[in-house]
ZATI-318321 format. One line per 8 residues: number of its first residue (from 1); their letters; for each residue z, x, y negated of N, C-alpha, C. Coordinates in steps of 0.001 Angstrom, whole numbers, plus 500000, padded with zeros to 6 digits. Atoms other than C-alpha are relative to their C-alpha. Example, Ala and Ser with C-alpha at 12.3 -4.5 7.8 and 13.67 -1.06 7.14 Angstrom:
REM residues 2
1> AS> 500000:500890:501190:507800:512300:504500:500000:500900:498800 ~ 499940:499180:501190:507140:513670:501060:500730:499230:498910
This chain:
REM residues 258
1> MMIDFERE> 499947:498549:500175:333717:632601:289516:501132:500633:500822 ~ 498869:499468:499248:337115:633054:291170:499629:500158:501467 ~ 500420:499913:498608:335570:632331:294570:499115:501219:500211 ~ 500867:498826:499908:332925:634981:293909:500823:501286:499990 ~ 499145:498813:500075:335617:637504:292949:500733:500218:501318 ~ 499269:499886:498739:337645:636766:296086:499086:500467:501128 ~ 500962:499583:498976:334540:637162:298230:499681:501486:499851 ~ 500276:498586:500245:333802:640513:296599:501166:500866:500474
9> VEERVASY> 498819:499257:499545:337378:641662:297288:499998:500101:501521 ~ 500032:499993:498535:337088:640662:300938:498952:500960:500538 ~ 501071:499096:499560:333822:642551:301273:500388:501455:499783 ~ 499577:498620:500281:335253:645665:299622:501042:500460:501002 ~ 498929:499626:499079:338362:645645:301769:499446:500210:501403 ~ 500616:499844:498684:336271:645154:304912:499257:501316:500114 ~ 500770:498754:499978:334183:648153:303943:500894:501224:500143 ~ 499083:498864:499925:337277:650380:303843:500204:500478:501438
17> TDEKELKK> 499850:499631:498595:337302:650373:307656:499242:501281:500325 ~ 500848:498829:499746:334559:653001:307600:500207:501119:498988 ~ 499758:498992:501040:335924:654915:304590:501043:500996:500487 ~ 499048:499065:499401:337510:657774:306509:500686:500887:498966 ~ 499403:499117:501007:338051:660011:303480:501013:499239:499147 ~ 499081:500815:500789:339660:657182:301485:501285:499743:500769 ~ 498827:500269:499184:342008:656292:304342:500827:501267:500222 ~ 499280:498728:499834:342879:659960:304902:500747:500356:498723
25> AANDFMIA> 499352:499684:501274:343630:660403:301197:501244:499138:499806 ~ 498847:500892:500122:345926:657381:301259:501125:500450:500926 ~ 499002:499531:499042:347695:658654:304365:500643:501307:499542 ~ 499474:498722:500494:348053:662145:302896:500976:499775:498848 ~ 499116:500293:501122:349578:660672:299758:501332:499437:500492 ~ 498757:500556:499465:352109:658639:301761:500895:501100:500550 ~ 499231:498899:499424:353185:661769:303634:500552:500909:498902 ~ 499596:499056:501051:353280:663976:300530:501039:499410:499052
33> STLPKYSY> 499123:500632:500993:355196:661432:298430:501342:499556:500568 ~ 498779:500524:499389:357947:660567:300923:501223:500861:499692 ~ 498846:499137:500246:360285:663579:300704:500368:500103:498519 ~ 499652:499948:501430:360033:663792:296873:500533:498680:499447 ~ 499448:501307:500396:361254:660166:296780:499213:499353:498865 ~ 500888:500607:500990:358275:658907:294803:500374:498547:499707 ~ 499724:501423:500183:359303:655271:295360:501259:499735:499181 ~ 498778:500166:500785:362598:655889:293530:499745:500086:498495
41> NFSWLSRP> 500311:499761:501408:360796:656385:290214:499789:498737:499179 ~ 500444:501208:500689:360167:652735:289345:501130:498982:499849 ~ 499019:501056:500249:362133:649826:287918:499272:498704:499680 ~ 500538:501305:500387:361600:646130:287334:500986:499354:499036 ~ 499141:500573:501043:362992:644704:284097:501336:500739:499926 ~ 498904:499035:500219:365342:647714:283843:500797:500359:501254 ~ 499253:499665:498787:366669:647750:287443:499127:500767:500979 ~ 500777:499237:499021:365526:650412:289951:499601:499115:501187
49> IIQYPQDI> 500500:500890:498954:363346:648710:292565:499742:500722:501325 ~ 500182:499180:498785:362718:651561:295075:498907:499418:500908 ~ 501171:500446:499267:359282:650373:296161:498771:500721:499448 ~ 501276:499497:500494:355742:651683:295924:499337:498916:499154 ~ 500645:500999:500864:353784:649977:293119:499034:499095:500756 ~ 500953:500814:499240:351180:648805:295635:500710:498854:500723 ~ 499267:501058:499306:353768:646871:297635:500593:498989:499021 ~ 499506:500923:501021:355253:645402:294468:498901:499006:499631
57> LAMQEIIW> 501116:500871:500344:351828:644037:293585:499695:499027:501133 ~ 500227:500890:498855:351385:642649:297099:501050:498898:500050 ~ 498938:500995:500022:354745:640889:296827:499724:498949:498924 ~ 500360:500937:501069:353588:639350:293544:498927:499034:500457 ~ 501087:500856:499519:350416:638053:295157:500509:498991:501025 ~ 499447:500892:498983:352362:636605:298080:500823:498884:499355 ~ 499159:501006:500652:354875:634840:295829:499146:498966:499279 ~ 500875:500951:500693:352089:633293:293745:499281:499103:501008
65> KVKPDLII> 500706:500775:498974:350281:632186:296911:500924:498988:500673 ~ 499076:500852:499246:353310:630751:298708:500729:499023:499093 ~ 499188:500780:500940:355199:629449:295657:501306:499541:500655 ~ 498757:500343:499289:358549:629607:297480:501046:499422:499064 ~ 498837:500417:500796:361675:627844:296317:501248:500784:500405 ~ 498923:499084:499632:363895:630326:298177:499410:501292:500539 ~ 500349:498684:499470:363445:634060:298722:501276:500620:500539 ~ 498865:499353:499354:365839:635684:301187:499699:501487:500118
73> ETGIAHGG> 500197:498553:499944:366240:639458:300882:501203:500674:500654 ~ 498938:499159:499453:368248:641801:303081:499830:501393:499401 ~ 500043:498716:500702:369128:645040:301285:499901:499754:498510 ~ 499967:500241:501446:370092:644943:297608:499875:501292:499207 ~ 499995:498711:500727:370676:648574:296505:500316:499762:498523 ~ 499762:500141:501442:370324:648602:292686:499625:498621:499472 ~ 500306:501367:500401:369017:645052:292583:498617:499765:499434 ~ 501319:500154:500604:365483:645713:291363:499127:498968:500685
81> SLIFSASM> 500820:500964:499274:363857:643669:294102:500489:498577:499750 ~ 499473:501320:500333:366200:640733:293439:499526:499555:498625 ~ 500436:500324:501361:365343:640875:289739:498507:499694:499988 ~ 501437:500250:499896:361637:641106:290593:499748:498588:500532 ~ 500208:501307:499385:361803:638052:292862:500431:498878:499056 ~ 499512:501027:500924:363863:636086:290348:499042:499807:498837 ~ 500936:500108:501134:361437:636874:287536:498701:499331:500416 ~ 501199:500671:499502:358507:635780:289681:500249:498500:500161
89> LAQLDMCD> 499681:501418:499878:360257:632493:290451:500087:499340:498627 ~ 499960:500533:501363:360890:632037:286721:498585:499730:499483 ~ 501387:500210:500420:357165:632459:286109:499383:498795:500712 ~ 500481:501191:499299:356402:629856:288787:500511:498741:499308 ~ 499431:501159:500695:358757:627443:287033:499302:499764:498659 ~ 500662:500125:501295:357142:628167:283676:498592:499426:500167 ~ 501354:500504:499754:353651:627578:285087:500032:498532:500414 ~ 499858:501403:499616:354804:624329:286709:500225:499121:498771
97> AIENGEVF> 499699:500774:501198:356211:623139:283386:498759:499846:499121 ~ 501216:500056:500817:353003:624004:281525:498996:499033:500599 ~ 500981:500864:499337:350825:622274:284117:500415:498532:499957 ~ 499514:501377:500002:353038:619164:284067:500296:499477:498600 ~ 499761:500414:501383:353310:619061:280275:501468:499842:499674 ~ 498560:500092:500205:357057:619612:280398:500500:501181:499167 ~ 499369:498904:500727:359410:621751:278332:500655:500932:501019 ~ 499446:499026:499056:360303:624921:280224:501398:500406:499583
105> DPKISKRK> 498618:499579:500226:364044:625511:280444:500321:501090:501016 ~ 499803:498888:499050:364627:628976:281977:501338:499955:500726 ~ 498687:500051:499366:368223:628089:282838:500084:498935:501084 ~ 499983:501066:499007:367289:625134:285014:498903:500259:501028 ~ 500980:499763:498941:365624:625862:288333:500642:499800:501353 ~ 499541:500113:498623:365995:624925:291955:499561:501203:500822 ~ 500472:498808:499294:364179:628103:292940:501050:501112:499896 ~ 498940:499003:499974:366602:630832:293994:499631:501204:500859
113> VLGIDIDI> 500082:498794:499182:366848:634345:295401:501374:500230:500616 ~ 498744:499721:499299:369493:635125:298021:499942:501409:500554 ~ 499961:498613:499559:370355:638782:298512:501203:500264:500898 ~ 498941:499674:499043:372403:640198:301386:500097:501514:500130 ~ 499818:498559:499813:373888:643688:301627:501391:500252:500542 ~ 498714:499678:499391:376672:645250:303645:500961:500621:498989 ~ 499166:499353:501023:377914:647094:300538:499337:499835:498633 ~ 500509:500205:501366:377165:645708:297077:500929:500771:499064
121> RSHNRRAI> 499137:499153:500824:378507:648461:294868:500288:499307:498665 ~ 499508:500772:501151:380504:647190:291911:499125:500175:498767 ~ 500818:499797:501202:378328:648798:289229:498645:499311:500124 ~ 501255:500716:499796:375197:647324:290789:500208:498491:499865 ~ 499707:501425:500130:376797:643900:291078:500135:499611:498523 ~ 499804:500309:501425:377844:644022:287416:498661:499970:499266 ~ 501294:499933:500673:374347:645028:286321:499121:498806:500353 ~ 500796:501154:499570:372705:642274:288381:500529:498727:499352
129> EAHPMSSR> 499406:501208:500555:375146:639627:287178:499848:499919:498487 ~ 500184:499985:501455:374630:640719:283546:498539:499823:499602 ~ 501436:500067:500294:370839:640512:283811:499588:498573:499635 ~ 500479:501348:500370:368963:637581:282192:499513:499169:501181 ~ 500480:500725:498827:367599:636680:285634:501117:499593:500960 ~ 498894:500165:499049:371065:636403:287203:500237:498552:500418 ~ 499731:501402:499660:371231:632591:287113:499199:499547:501216 ~ 500837:500347:498851:368560:632530:289826:500394:500760:501266
137> ISMLEGSS> 499652:499093:498903:370322:635032:292097:501373:499682:500560 ~ 498727:500059:499299:373056:634612:294690:500070:501195:500941 ~ 499841:498841:499134:374477:637484:296734:501102:499764:501025 ~ 499002:500020:498938:376337:637730:300020:500274:501438:500421 ~ 499645:498650:499563:378240:640892:300942:500457:499956:501454 ~ 499688:499934:498585:378370:641730:304624:498757:500418:500753 ~ 501142:499599:499197:376136:642878:307448:499042:498822:500167 ~ 501010:501052:499890:372896:640916:307546:499891:499446:501413
145> IDESIIGQ> 500079:500487:498618:373256:640599:311324:501351:499503:500505 ~ 498711:500591:499642:376865:639429:311289:499831:498483:500119 ~ 500195:501431:499750:377083:635888:312699:500464:499135:498838 ~ 499508:500804:501119:379111:634617:309734:499019:500018:498834 ~ 501001:499893:501063:376518:635899:307256:498756:499204:500377 ~ 501175:500740:499547:373645:634518:309325:500233:498496:499853 ~ 499674:501416:500120:375399:631155:309419:499946:499511:498568 ~ 500021:500379:501416:375843:631101:305643:498560:499919:499484
153> VREIAKAY> 501390:499994:500455:372194:632007:305061:499256:498779:500529 ~ 500686:501156:499413:370954:629327:307438:500440:498702:499348 ~ 499504:501197:500667:373163:626734:305777:499376:499858:498611 ~ 500611:500020:501330:371854:627674:302336:498527:499621:500090 ~ 501440:500218:499868:368243:627632:303547:499636:498549:500293 ~ 500271:501404:499674:368551:624008:304689:499577:499189:498775 ~ 500282:500755:501224:368267:622890:301064:498624:500309:499416 ~ 501279:499555:500560:364852:624520:300584:498860:499726:500972
161> SKVLVFLD> 501155:500361:499167:361364:623687:301826:498998:501129:500177 ~ 500930:498878:499900:359365:626866:301141:500791:501300:499907 ~ 499138:498823:499931:361131:630027:302238:499168:501251:500294 ~ 500628:498685:499842:359937:633641:301925:501104:500991:500330 ~ 498963:499065:499536:361812:636484:303653:499537:501440:499818 ~ 500238:498563:500122:361987:640204:302776:501125:500730:500742 ~ 499004:499252:499231:363758:642523:305247:499924:501478:499633 ~ 500039:498627:500512:364712:645894:303764:501411:500588:499947
169> SNHTHDHV> 498655:499423:499979:368160:647053:304861:500036:501174:500973 ~ 499942:498960:498975:369123:649242:307837:498680:499999:500780 ~ 501352:499931:499444:365837:650489:309348:499946:500380:501483 ~ 500064:499718:498568:366838:651085:312980:499334:498841:500736 ~ 500677:501010:499184:364940:649215:315686:500915:498808:500280 ~ 499102:501082:499588:367946:647224:316877:500408:499117:498825 ~ 499567:500779:501161:369041:646193:313387:498869:499114:499493 ~ 501127:500782:500510:365598:645087:312222:499628:498890:500974
177> LAELEAYA> 500303:501035:499007:364970:643247:315474:501017:498864:499899 ~ 498962:501030:500149:368281:641418:315040:499760:499182:498733 ~ 500328:500730:501224:367287:640527:311464:498818:499059:500218 ~ 501160:500847:499721:363933:639210:312647:500410:498777:500815 ~ 499566:501121:499174:365603:637087:315284:500872:499030:499218 ~ 499108:500850:500793:368092:635777:312704:499270:499255:498895 ~ 500558:500551:501235:365849:635154:309701:498521:499636:500035 ~ 501436:500294:499992:362168:635079:310663:499747:498512:500191
185> GLTSVGSY> 500167:501427:499750:362582:631524:311908:500220:499133:498773 ~ 499800:500745:501242:363651:630477:308398:498747:500015:499121 ~ 501247:499907:500751:360232:631489:307065:499193:498720:500174 ~ 500796:501222:499928:358139:628438:306221:498613:500291:500567 ~ 501389:499876:499550:354777:627871:307891:499119:500225:498770 ~ 500832:499649:501138:352185:629444:305595:500637:500994:499051 ~ 499287:499002:500800:354749:631874:304181:500071:501305:500778 ~ 499940:498661:499412:355636:635472:305030:501429:500444:500265
193> CVVFDTIV> 498809:499180:499773:358389:637532:306553:499516:501440:499891 ~ 500479:498640:500250:357827:641011:305123:501053:500996:500464 ~ 499109:498970:499477:359370:643934:306988:499611:501333:499358 ~ 500296:498772:500730:359594:647049:304843:500296:501252:500825 ~ 499820:498666:499423:359411:650713:305843:499598:500111:501462 ~ 500634:499807:498696:357414:650223:309020:499240:501323:500045 ~ 500716:498727:500100:355674:653403:307797:500745:501116:500726 ~ 499193:498975:499321:358531:655367:309437:499358:500415:501322
201> EDLPTGVL> 500612:499704:498702:356716:655131:312783:498797:500928:499855 ~ 501260:499272:500180:353589:656767:311313:500176:501366:499338 ~ 499782:498736:500713:355182:659692:309471:500228:501151:500978 ~ 499788:498831:499134:355080:663174:311015:501469:500404:500040 ~ 498633:499509:499873:358316:664687:312258:500321:500976:498876 ~ 499569:499105:501063:360233:666399:309475:499760:499463:498611 ~ 500284:500571:501323:358942:664206:306634:501196:499206:499490 ~ 498831:500777:500388:361985:661936:306642:501242:500876:499949
209> SSDRPWGK> 498724:499296:500072:365444:663104:305688:500694:499943:501349 ~ 499382:499903:498672:367363:664230:308779:501309:499224:500101 ~ 498723:500715:499949:370472:662258:307801:499838:498506:500272 ~ 500248:501407:499704:368831:658921:308643:500058:499745:501504 ~ 499918:500286:498561:369535:657237:312002:498696:499480:500590 ~ 501275:500501:499504:365963:655941:312256:498936:501077:499969 ~ 501094:499041:499927:362748:657773:313063:498920:499470:500925 ~ 501084:500419:499115:359678:657686:315285:500569:499431:501298
217> GNNPKTAV> 499516:500679:498806:360253:655260:318156:501215:499125:499780 ~ 498780:500757:500312:363284:653718:316443:499961:499622:498527 ~ 500251:500321:501404:362298:651937:313247:499495:498559:499845 ~ 500447:501386:500210:361095:648675:311654:498692:499640:500701 ~ 501270:500342:499348:357573:648899:313114:500200:499749:501485 ~ 499758:500245:498572:358825:649215:316698:500716:498673:500191 ~ 499318:501294:499927:361079:646227:315999:499002:498856:499827 ~ 501037:501021:500208:358100:644222:314687:499182:499812:501267
225> WDFLSRNS> 500798:500088:498775:356047:645042:317773:500789:499294:501105 ~ 499136:500628:498995:358967:644050:320012:500116:498504:499729 ~ 499845:501400:500390:359512:640812:318113:498727:499197:500255 ~ 501263:500724:499847:355834:639826:318115:499589:499849:501459 ~ 500345:500104:498582:355528:640477:321845:500623:498772:500645 ~ 499311:501171:499447:357867:637535:322378:499957:498785:499079 ~ 500057:501092:500965:357063:635349:319348:498581:499824:499498 ~ 501380:500274:500402:353717:633733:318668:499900:499237:498683
233> MFSIDQFI> 500008:500739:501270:354731:632042:315403:499395:500819:498868 ~ 500436:499116:501071:353654:635078:313368:498796:500832:500422 ~ 501069:499033:499782:350599:637263:313018:500070:501038:498887 ~ 500028:498941:501013:350206:640583:311182:498830:499750:499064 ~ 501066:500167:500987:348252:640106:307965:499390:501380:499731 ~ 500646:498694:500119:345986:643125:308343:499277:500153:498663 ~ 500757:499925:501251:344065:642241:305180:500836:500634:498891 ~ 499155:499458:501068:347022:643055:302933:500114:501509:500104
241> QNKLLITV> 499829:498552:499873:347648:646525:304349:498682:500738:499845 ~ 501305:499360:500163:343915:647296:304476:499595:500059:498537 ~ 500305:500014:501431:343624:646334:300812:500852:501015:499253 ~ 499091:499101:500713:346671:648312:299690:499696:501465:500280 ~ 500206:498626:499549:345855:651465:301684:501296:500815:499928 ~ 498705:499335:500171:349079:652926:300281:501076:498928:500081 ~ 498956:501005:499798:351975:650851:301649:501064:500546:500932 ~ 498929:499625:499086:355351:651354:303270:500116:499000:501155
249> SPDGYLYR> 499838:501083:499037:354762:648244:305384:498773:499716:500863 ~ 501096:500302:499074:351784:648677:307740:500534:499236:501215 ~ 499570:500916:498936:352091:645926:310387:501260:499229:499617 ~ 498754:500656:500426:354995:644578:308311:499809:498725:499213 ~ 500255:501258:500713:353317:641736:306425:499722:498922:501039 ~ 500085:500985:498924:353993:638938:308899:499818:498604:499421 ~ 500352:501339:500488:352357:635579:308213:500370:498972:501056 ~ 499625:501028:499033:353854:632492:309823:498883:498974:500140
257> TR> 501156:500851:499732:351064:630500:311416:500391:498601:500471 ~ 499598:501328:499488:353025:627660:313021:501526:499930:500152
């Protein structure tokens, strides 16, 4: 039955290619919801996550599919994404224990989340460290493209076999490209490097706040295109964005093929 369901999903998503009104409605919603900061309305286990619900669900599907033992995230903010990732890893551990007939101990896990941010504000750090999911989370403070930080992340990643990467910090072309060059290679074959806010390239002028250094022609999507033009290890998973319709990451779900 599951195979039948998956086939039906694939057929539905494929049919969306010709659904001009549906695609226009999704695009109109993305434009209309950006300035009002719609994505700031949601939390995960009490911490603000600052993501669209559709992308949160896609991240859940990816984590279940990949079953990573390390998730690397650039950009921490309030910590909601770290808590989300940690809770998903806890569920993977619980499912493993059930399937193996073992007793699930939530405090014992080799699966970890590593968050990196140039400025981890003290109140956010305290809230993350006080959260029940904190035992699965490590944080590094510093620029994600600083050589010392990159070195620490690469050293940590050596201990893990299945690595998933989320890039969601500074959204300028140069910064995201530097992050891709630093961390995409840590992504395991069959896993993903997800680049958030590629939608910036597609938004009309004036939709984004004027105090941001990124915009059309200088954003995560242009960095992805630049990176992929010189790297054949990844391909854009078009199925995910076509299924979501509403996503901040068009062309940003990068699947490592080899």
